VOVOLUM-477906 format. One record per atom (N, C-alpha, C): chain; atom name; x, y, z. Coordinates in nm, 2 decimals, m for minus. Example, Ala and Ser with C-alpha at 12.3 -4.5 7.8 and 13.67 -1.06 7.14 Angstrom:
VOVOLUM-477906
ATOM chaine atome   east  north     up
ATOM      A     N   1.32  m0.57   0.78
ATOM      A    CA   1.23  m0.45   0.78
ATOM      A     C   1.32  m0.33   0.78
ATOM      A     N   1.28  m0.22   0.71
ATOM      A    CA   1.37  m0.11   0.71
ATOM      A     C   1.29   0.00   0.79
This chain:
VOVOLUM-477906
ATOM chaine atome   east  north     up
ATOM      A     N  m2.18 m16.93   6.67
ATOM      A    CA  m2.18 m16.79   6.72
ATOM      A     C  m2.31 m16.71   6.71
ATOM      A     N  m2.32 m16.63   6.82
ATOM      A    CA  m2.46 m16.56   6.78
ATOM      A     C  m2.44 m16.43   6.72
ATOM      A     N  m2.50 m16.42   6.66
ATOM      A    CA  m2.49 m16.27   6.61
ATOM      A     C  m2.63 m16.15   6.64
ATOM      A     N  m2.56 m16.05   6.69
ATOM      A    CA  m2.71 m15.98   6.76
ATOM      A     C  m2.75 m15.89   6.63
ATOM      A     N  m2.88 m15.90   6.63
ATOM      A    CA  m2.94 m15.84   6.50
ATOM      A     C  m2.96 m15.70   6.60
ATOM      A     N  m2.93 m15.59   6.45
ATOM      A    CA  m2.97 m15.43   6.51
ATOM      A     C  m3.13 m15.44   6.59
ATOM      A     N  m3.15 m15.36   6.66
ATOM      A    CA  m3.30 m15.34   6.66
ATOM      A     C  m3.35 m15.25   6.59
ATOM      A     N  m3.46 m15.31   6.54
ATOM      A    CA  m3.54 m15.20   6.43
ATOM      A     C  m3.61 m15.09   6.53
ATOM      A     N  m3.57 m14.96   6.43
ATOM      A    CA  m3.59 m14.87   6.53
ATOM      A     C  m3.76 m14.82   6.42
ATOM      A     N  m3.81 m14.81   6.49
ATOM      A    CA  m3.98 m14.75   6.47
ATOM      A     C  m3.98 m14.62   6.43
ATOM      A     N  m4.00 m14.56   6.34
ATOM      A    CA  m4.01 m14.46   6.24
ATOM      A     C  m4.11 m14.37   6.30
ATOM      A     N  m4.07 m14.26   6.30
ATOM      A    CA  m4.20 m14.16   6.39
ATOM      A     C  m4.28 m14.13   6.26
ATOM      A     N  m4.40 m14.09   6.33
ATOM      A    CA  m4.48 m14.08   6.22
ATOM      A     C  m4.50 m13.94   6.13
ATOM      A     N  m4.52 m13.95   6.05
ATOM      A    CA  m4.44 m13.81   5.96
ATOM      A     C  m4.56 m13.72   5.95
ATOM      A     N  m4.54 m13.58   5.96
ATOM      A    CA  m4.63 m13.49   5.96
ATOM      A     C  m4.70 m13.45   5.80
ATOM      A     N  m4.60 m13.50   5.70
ATOM      A    CA  m4.64 m13.45   5.56
ATOM      A     C  m4.79 m13.44   5.54
ATOM      A     N  m4.84 m13.58   5.55
ATOM      A    CA  m4.97 m13.64   5.53
ATOM      A     C  m5.11 m13.48   5.59
ATOM      A     N  m5.05 m13.46   5.71
ATOM      A    CA  m5.14 m13.33   5.79
ATOM      A     C  m5.11 m13.25   5.75
ATOM      A     N  m5.00 m13.19   5.68
ATOM      A    CA  m4.95 m13.08   5.57
ATOM      A     C  m5.03 m13.06   5.49
ATOM      A     N  m5.06 m13.19   5.40
ATOM      A    CA  m5.12 m13.20   5.27
ATOM      A     C  m5.25 m13.15   5.34
ATOM      A     N  m5.30 m13.22   5.43
ATOM      A    CA  m5.44 m13.18   5.44
ATOM      A     C  m5.48 m13.05   5.46
ATOM      A     N  m5.39 m12.98   5.55
ATOM      A    CA  m5.42 m12.82   5.57
ATOM      A     C  m5.41 m12.76   5.44
ATOM      A     N  m5.29 m12.79   5.40
ATOM      A    CA  m5.30 m12.72   5.26
ATOM      A     C  m5.42 m12.75   5.20
ATOM      A     N  m5.50 m12.83   5.15
ATOM      A    CA  m5.58 m12.87   5.10
ATOM      A     C  m5.70 m12.80   5.13
ATOM      A     N  m5.74 m12.79   5.30
ATOM      A    CA  m5.84 m12.72   5.35
ATOM      A     C  m5.81 m12.59   5.28
ATOM      A     N  m5.71 m12.51   5.30
ATOM      A    CA  m5.66 m12.37   5.30
ATOM      A     C  m5.74 m12.36   5.19
ATOM      A     N  m5.70 m12.40   5.08
ATOM      A    CA  m5.72 m12.39   4.91
ATOM      A     C  m5.87 m12.40   4.91
ATOM      A     N  m5.91 m12.49   5.00
ATOM      A    CA  m6.07 m12.53   4.98
ATOM      A     C  m6.15 m12.38   5.04
ATOM      A     N  m6.12 m12.36   5.11
ATOM      A    CA  m6.21 m12.23   5.16
ATOM      A     C  m6.16 m12.08   5.12
ATOM      A     N  m6.02 m12.08   5.04
ATOM      A    CA  m6.00 m11.97   4.99
ATOM      A     C  m6.08 m11.94   4.83
ATOM      A     N  m6.12 m12.07   4.76
ATOM      A    CA  m6.20 m12.10   4.69
ATOM      A     C  m6.32 m12.04   4.69
ATOM      A     N  m6.38 m12.08   4.80
ATOM      A    CA  m6.54 m12.09   4.81
ATOM      A     C  m6.58 m11.96   4.93
ATOM      A     N  m6.45 m11.83   4.93
ATOM      A    CA  m6.51 m11.75   5.04
ATOM      A     C  m6.50 m11.64   5.00
ATOM      A     N  m6.59 m11.56   5.03
ATOM      A    CA  m6.60 m11.43   4.96
ATOM      A     C  m6.48 m11.35   5.00
ATOM      A     N  m6.39 m11.26   4.94
ATOM      A    CA  m6.28 m11.19   4.99
ATOM      A     C  m6.34 m11.03   4.97
ATOM      A     N  m6.42 m11.02   4.91
ATOM      A    CA  m6.47 m10.89   4.88
ATOM      A     C  m6.55 m10.82   4.98
ATOM      A     N  m6.56 m10.73   4.99
ATOM      A    CA  m6.66 m10.67   5.08
ATOM      A     C  m6.81 m10.65   5.05
ATOM      A     N  m6.87 m10.64   5.08
ATOM      A    CA  m7.04 m10.66   5.01
ATOM      A     C  m7.10 m10.60   5.09
ATOM      A     N  m7.23 m10.48   4.99
ATOM      A    CA  m7.25 m10.33   5.04
ATOM      A     C  m7.40 m10.42   5.11
ATOM      A     N  m7.40 m10.30   5.22
ATOM      A    CA  m7.55 m10.35   5.33
ATOM      A     C  m7.64 m10.35   5.27
ATOM      A     N  m7.64 m10.32   5.07
ATOM      A    CA  m7.77 m10.32   5.04
ATOM      A     C  m7.76 m10.35   4.91
ATOM      A     N  m7.84 m10.40   4.82
ATOM      A    CA  m7.85 m10.44   4.68
ATOM      A     C  m7.80 m10.31   4.59
ATOM      A     N  m7.71 m10.35   4.52
ATOM      A    CA  m7.65 m10.27   4.41
ATOM      A     C  m7.65 m10.36   4.28
ATOM      A     N  m7.74 m10.27   4.17
ATOM      A    CA  m7.75 m10.32   4.03
ATOM      A     C  m7.66 m10.22   3.97
ATOM      A     N  m7.56 m10.26   3.88
ATOM      A    CA  m7.50 m10.18   3.82
ATOM      A     C  m7.56 m10.13   3.67
ATOM      A     N  m7.52 m10.04   3.62
ATOM      A    CA  m7.60  m9.96   3.50
ATOM      A     C  m7.55 m10.06   3.42
ATOM      A     N  m7.65 m10.05   3.31
ATOM      A    CA  m7.65 m10.11   3.19
ATOM      A     C  m7.60 m10.01   3.08
ATOM      A     N  m7.46 m10.04   3.02
ATOM      A    CA  m7.46  m9.93   2.88
ATOM      A     C  m7.57  m9.99   2.77
ATOM      A     N  m7.59  m9.91   2.70
ATOM      A    CA  m7.67  m9.94   2.60
ATOM      A     C  m7.57  m9.89   2.47
ATOM      A     N  m7.55  m9.98   2.40
ATOM      A    CA  m7.47  m9.96   2.24
ATOM      A     C  m7.59 m10.02   2.12
ATOM      A     N  m7.54  m9.95   2.04
ATOM      A    CA  m7.58  m9.99   1.92
ATOM      A     C  m7.71  m9.87   1.90
ATOM      A     N  m7.75  m9.77   2.00
ATOM      A    CA  m7.83  m9.70   1.94
ATOM      A     C  m7.77  m9.57   1.96
ATOM      A     N  m7.86  m9.47   1.86
ATOM      A    CA  m7.83  m9.37   1.80
ATOM      A     C  m7.79  m9.25   1.94
ATOM      A     N  m7.69  m9.15   1.88
ATOM      A    CA  m7.64  m9.10   2.03
ATOM      A     C  m7.75  m8.97   2.04
ATOM      A     N  m7.78  m8.96   2.12
ATOM      A    CA  m7.89  m8.80   2.18
ATOM      A     C  m7.81  m8.72   2.09
ATOM      A     N  m7.93  m8.67   2.03
ATOM      A    CA  m7.90  m8.53   1.98
ATOM      A     C  m7.91  m8.38   2.08
ATOM      A     N  m7.80  m8.29   2.01
ATOM      A    CA  m7.84  m8.16   2.11
ATOM      A     C  m7.74  m8.16   2.22
ATOM      A     N  m7.73  m8.03   2.28
ATOM      A    CA  m7.66  m8.06   2.36
ATOM      A     C  m7.48  m8.01   2.37
ATOM      A     N  m7.40  m7.99   2.44
ATOM      A    CA  m7.26  m7.96   2.40
ATOM      A     C  m7.20  m8.10   2.45
ATOM      A     N  m7.09  m8.10   2.35
ATOM      A    CA  m6.99  m8.22   2.35
ATOM      A     C  m6.86  m8.16   2.45
ATOM      A     N  m6.79  m8.21   2.52
ATOM      A    CA  m6.62  m8.20   2.63
ATOM      A     C  m6.58  m8.31   2.59
ATOM      A     N  m6.47  m8.28   2.49
ATOM      A    CA  m6.38  m8.38   2.41
ATOM      A     C  m6.23  m8.39   2.52
ATOM      A     N  m6.20  m8.50   2.58
ATOM      A    CA  m6.08  m8.50   2.59
ATOM      A     C  m5.98  m8.60   2.56
ATOM      A     N  m5.85  m8.54   2.55
ATOM      A    CA  m5.80  m8.61   2.47
ATOM      A     C  m5.68  m8.68   2.53
ATOM      A     N  m5.60  m8.76   2.47
ATOM      A    CA  m5.53  m8.88   2.57
ATOM      A     C  m5.44  m8.79   2.63
ATOM      A     N  m5.34  m8.67   2.62
ATOM      A    CA  m5.29  m8.61   2.72
ATOM      A     C  m5.38  m8.55   2.81
ATOM      A     N  m5.51  m8.51   2.79
ATOM      A    CA  m5.58  m8.46   2.93
ATOM      A     C  m5.61  m8.31   2.86
ATOM      A     N  m5.56  m8.31   2.71
ATOM      A    CA  m5.66  m8.15   2.65
ATOM      A     C  m5.77  m8.16   2.65
ATOM      A     N  m5.87  m8.06   2.67
ATOM      A    CA  m5.99  m8.02   2.69
ATOM      A     C  m6.04  m7.93   2.55
ATOM      A     N  m6.15  m7.94   2.54
ATOM      A    CA  m6.22  m7.90   2.41
ATOM      A     C  m6.39  m7.92   2.44
ATOM      A     N  m6.44  m7.76   2.43
ATOM      A    CA  m6.59  m7.81   2.41
ATOM      A     C  m6.66  m7.72   2.35
ATOM      A     N  m6.72  m7.83   2.24
ATOM      A    CA  m6.79  m7.81   2.13
ATOM      A     C  m6.68  m7.77   2.01
ATOM      A     N  m6.56  m7.82   2.02
ATOM      A    CA  m6.44  m7.82   1.93
ATOM      A     C  m6.38  m7.69   1.96
ATOM      A     N  m6.37  m7.61   2.06
ATOM      A    CA  m6.27  m7.50   2.06
ATOM      A     C  m6.21  m7.54   2.23
ATOM      A     N  m6.08  m7.55   2.19
ATOM      A    CA  m5.96  m7.59   2.31
ATOM      A     C  m5.98  m7.46   2.43
ATOM      A     N  m5.93  m7.52   2.51
ATOM      A    CA  m5.93  m7.43   2.63
ATOM      A     C  m5.87  m7.52   2.78
ATOM      A     N  m5.90  m7.41   2.87
ATOM      A    CA  m5.84  m7.48   3.01
ATOM      A     C  m6.01  m7.54   3.05
ATOM      A     N  m5.97  m7.62   3.15
ATOM      A    CA  m6.08  m7.65   3.26
ATOM      A     C  m6.20  m7.57   3.31
ATOM      A     N  m6.10  m7.46   3.32
ATOM      A    CA  m6.22  m7.36   3.40
ATOM      A     C  m6.24  m7.27   3.30
ATOM      A     N  m6.19  m7.24   3.18
ATOM      A    CA  m6.29  m7.18   3.11
ATOM      A     C  m6.36  m7.25   3.05
ATOM      A     N  m6.38  m7.37   2.99
ATOM      A    CA  m6.46  m7.44   2.93
ATOM      A     C  m6.60  m7.44   3.07
ATOM      A     N  m6.55  m7.52   3.17
ATOM      A    CA  m6.68  m7.52   3.25
ATOM      A     C  m6.73  m7.36   3.28
ATOM      A     N  m6.68  m7.28   3.27
ATOM      A    CA  m6.76  m7.12   3.27
ATOM      A     C  m6.84  m7.15   3.16
ATOM      A     N  m6.77  m7.17   3.02
ATOM      A    CA  m6.83  m7.15   2.90
ATOM      A     C  m6.97  m7.23   2.90
ATOM      A     N  m6.94  m7.38   3.02
ATOM      A    CA  m7.07  m7.48   3.00
ATOM      A     C  m7.18  m7.40   3.06
ATOM      A     N  m7.18  m7.32   3.17
ATOM      A    CA  m7.25  m7.26   3.28
ATOM      A     C  m7.30  m7.17   3.23
ATOM      A     N  m7.24  m7.09   3.11
ATOM      A    CA  m7.31  m6.99   3.07
ATOM      A     C  m7.43  m7.07   2.92
ATOM      A     N  m7.38  m7.15   2.87
ATOM      A    CA  m7.48  m7.25   2.81
ATOM      A     C  m7.60  m7.32   2.89
ATOM      A     N  m7.56  m7.35   3.00
ATOM      A    CA  m7.63  m7.42   3.11
ATOM      A     C  m7.77  m7.28   3.16
ATOM      A     N  m7.72  m7.15   3.16
ATOM      A    CA  m7.83  m7.03   3.22
ATOM      A     C  m7.90  m7.06   3.06
ATOM      A     N  m7.91  m7.08   2.98
ATOM      A    CA  m8.00  m7.02   2.85
ATOM      A     C  m8.07  m7.15   2.85
ATOM      A     N  m8.03  m7.28   2.85
ATOM      A    CA  m8.07  m7.40   2.85
ATOM      A     C  m8.10  m7.50   2.96
ATOM      A     N  m8.19  m7.50   3.03
ATOM      A    CA  m8.16  m7.56   3.19
ATOM      A     C  m8.14  m7.72   3.17
ATOM      A     N  m8.20  m7.77   3.05
ATOM      A    CA  m8.24  m7.93   2.99
ATOM      A     C  m8.08  m7.97   2.95
ATOM      A     N  m7.97  m7.89   2.92
ATOM      A    CA  m7.87  m7.87   2.85
ATOM      A     C  m7.85  m8.05   2.91
ATOM      A     N  m7.79  m8.13   2.77
ATOM      A    CA  m7.76  m8.25   2.76
ATOM      A     C  m7.57  m8.26   2.72
ATOM      A     N  m7.51  m8.30   2.79
ATOM      A    CA  m7.37  m8.28   2.78
ATOM      A     C  m7.27  m8.40   2.76
ATOM      A     N  m7.24  m8.42   2.64
ATOM      A    CA  m7.16  m8.55   2.58
ATOM      A     C  m7.01  m8.54   2.67
ATOM      A     N  m6.98  m8.67   2.69
ATOM      A    CA  m6.82  m8.68   2.72
ATOM      A     C  m6.77  m8.74   2.62
ATOM      A     N  m6.72  m8.70   2.51
ATOM      A    CA  m6.61  m8.81   2.45
ATOM      A     C  m6.47  m8.82   2.48
ATOM      A     N  m6.42  m8.91   2.54
ATOM      A    CA  m6.26  m8.92   2.60
ATOM      A     C  m6.20  m9.00   2.51
ATOM      A     N  m6.07  m8.97   2.47
ATOM      A    CA  m5.97  m9.06   2.44
ATOM      A     C  m5.99  m9.17   2.47
ATOM      A     N  m5.94  m9.32   2.41
ATOM      A    CA  m6.02  m9.47   2.50
ATOM      A     C  m5.87  m9.47   2.57
ATOM      A     N  m5.74  m9.36   2.53
ATOM      A    CA  m5.62  m9.39   2.65
ATOM      A     C  m5.61  m9.29   2.76
ATOM      A     N  m5.70  m9.21   2.74
ATOM      A    CA  m5.68  m9.09   2.85
ATOM      A     C  m5.74  m9.16   2.97
ATOM      A     N  m5.67  m9.08   3.09
ATOM      A    CA  m5.64  m9.14   3.21
ATOM      A     C  m5.79  m9.07   3.28
ATOM      A     N  m5.86  m9.19   3.36
ATOM      A    CA  m5.98  m9.16   3.45
ATOM      A     C  m5.98  m9.05   3.55
ATOM      A     N  m5.83  m8.99   3.59
ATOM      A    CA  m5.84  m8.89   3.67
ATOM      A     C  m5.83  m8.75   3.61
ATOM      A     N  m5.85  m8.76   3.48
ATOM      A    CA  m5.89  m8.65   3.39
ATOM      A     C  m6.02  m8.65   3.34
ATOM      A     N  m6.10  m8.78   3.35
ATOM      A    CA  m6.22  m8.77   3.33
ATOM      A     C  m6.32  m8.74   3.44
ATOM      A     N  m6.27  m8.80   3.59
ATOM      A    CA  m6.40  m8.82   3.67
ATOM      A     C  m6.38  m8.72   3.72
ATOM      A     N  m6.31  m8.60   3.77
ATOM      A    CA  m6.31  m8.50   3.82
ATOM      A     C  m6.40  m8.42   3.76
ATOM      A     N  m6.37  m8.38   3.59
ATOM      A    CA  m6.48  m8.32   3.51
ATOM      A     C  m6.65  m8.37   3.51
ATOM      A     N  m6.63  m8.48   3.53
ATOM      A    CA  m6.84  m8.56   3.55
ATOM      A     C  m6.88  m8.46   3.64
ATOM      A     N  m6.78  m8.49   3.76
ATOM      A    CA  m6.84  m8.42   3.89
ATOM      A     C  m6.88  m8.25   3.91
ATOM      A     N  m6.72  m8.19   3.82
ATOM      A    CA  m6.80  m8.08   3.82
ATOM      A     C  m6.90  m8.05   3.76
ATOM      A     N  m6.93  m8.10   3.61
ATOM      A    CA  m7.05  m8.10   3.55
ATOM      A     C  m7.15  m8.10   3.63
ATOM      A     N  m7.15  m8.21   3.70
ATOM      A    CA  m7.25  m8.25   3.79
ATOM      A     C  m7.30  m8.12   3.83
ATOM      A     N  m7.21  m8.03   3.92
ATOM      A    CA  m7.19  m7.95   4.05
ATOM      A     C  m7.28  m7.84   3.97
ATOM      A     N  m7.26  m7.82   3.81
ATOM      A    CA  m7.28  m7.70   3.75
ATOM      A     C  m7.47  m7.72   3.74
ATOM      A     N  m7.50  m7.83   3.78
ATOM      A    CA  m7.65  m7.83   3.78
ATOM      A     C  m7.70  m7.93   3.66
ATOM      A     N  m7.63  m7.99   3.57
ATOM      A    CA  m7.64  m8.06   3.46
ATOM      A     C  m7.66  m8.24   3.52
ATOM      A     N  m7.80  m8.28   3.45
ATOM      A    CA  m7.86  m8.41   3.50
ATOM      A     C  m7.81  m8.50   3.40
ATOM      A     N  m7.79  m8.46   3.26
ATOM      A    CA  m7.81  m8.56   3.18
ATOM      A     C  m7.61  m8.55   3.12
ATOM      A     N  m7.58  m8.66   3.14
ATOM      A    CA  m7.45  m8.66   3.08
ATOM      A     C  m7.40  m8.80   3.02
ATOM      A     N  m7.39  m8.80   2.90
ATOM      A    CA  m7.36  m8.90   2.79
ATOM      A     C  m7.27  m8.94   2.82
ATOM      A     N  m7.18  m9.06   2.83
ATOM      A    CA  m7.03  m9.10   2.80
ATOM      A     C  m7.00  m9.17   2.67
ATOM      A     N  m6.99  m9.10   2.58
ATOM      A    CA  m6.95  m9.17   2.45
ATOM      A     C  m6.86  m9.31   2.47
ATOM      A     N  m6.91  m9.40   2.44
ATOM      A    CA  m6.80  m9.52   2.42
ATOM      A     C  m6.81  m9.58   2.28
ATOM      A     N  m6.68  m9.65   2.26
ATOM      A    CA  m6.72  m9.73   2.17
ATOM      A     C  m6.70  m9.89   2.17
ATOM      A     N  m6.84  m9.97   2.12
ATOM      A    CA  m6.87 m10.14   2.11
ATOM      A     C  m6.76 m10.16   2.14
ATOM      A     N  m6.76 m10.33   2.21
ATOM      A    CA  m6.61 m10.39   2.25
ATOM      A     C  m6.60 m10.46   2.07
ATOM      A     N  m6.51 m10.50   2.07
ATOM      A    CA  m6.46 m10.55   1.93
ATOM      A     C  m6.48 m10.48   1.82
ATOM      A     N  m6.47 m10.32   1.88
ATOM      A    CA  m6.47 m10.27   1.69
ATOM      A     C  m6.34 m10.19   1.71
């Protein structure tokens, strides 16, 4: 009696190895590539000075956690305080303004004030910060 052996099928090439290679190449290029936009010129970020004494003189604008404002200890709304600041600036053209914002105050409350203070002609604005780890 003669038994016929079934013919062995040739297994097709799997593409799993190729998928692995493509995946590794994708990860490699993602890691070495730059994902952010670069400026067309060199930008050197500002350096914060900590440990230095607070500059004396000038006006202090305080911003509370909820966005409430005070100029030199007197509460008020934005337009009134900016008017008072403009009056101080008329008498002292080199006025320094310190902005003392609560650490949980939102930037949407701080940045527009900085722009408005600069529009008044103030060129020396000091942002009061707490050094890290304090």
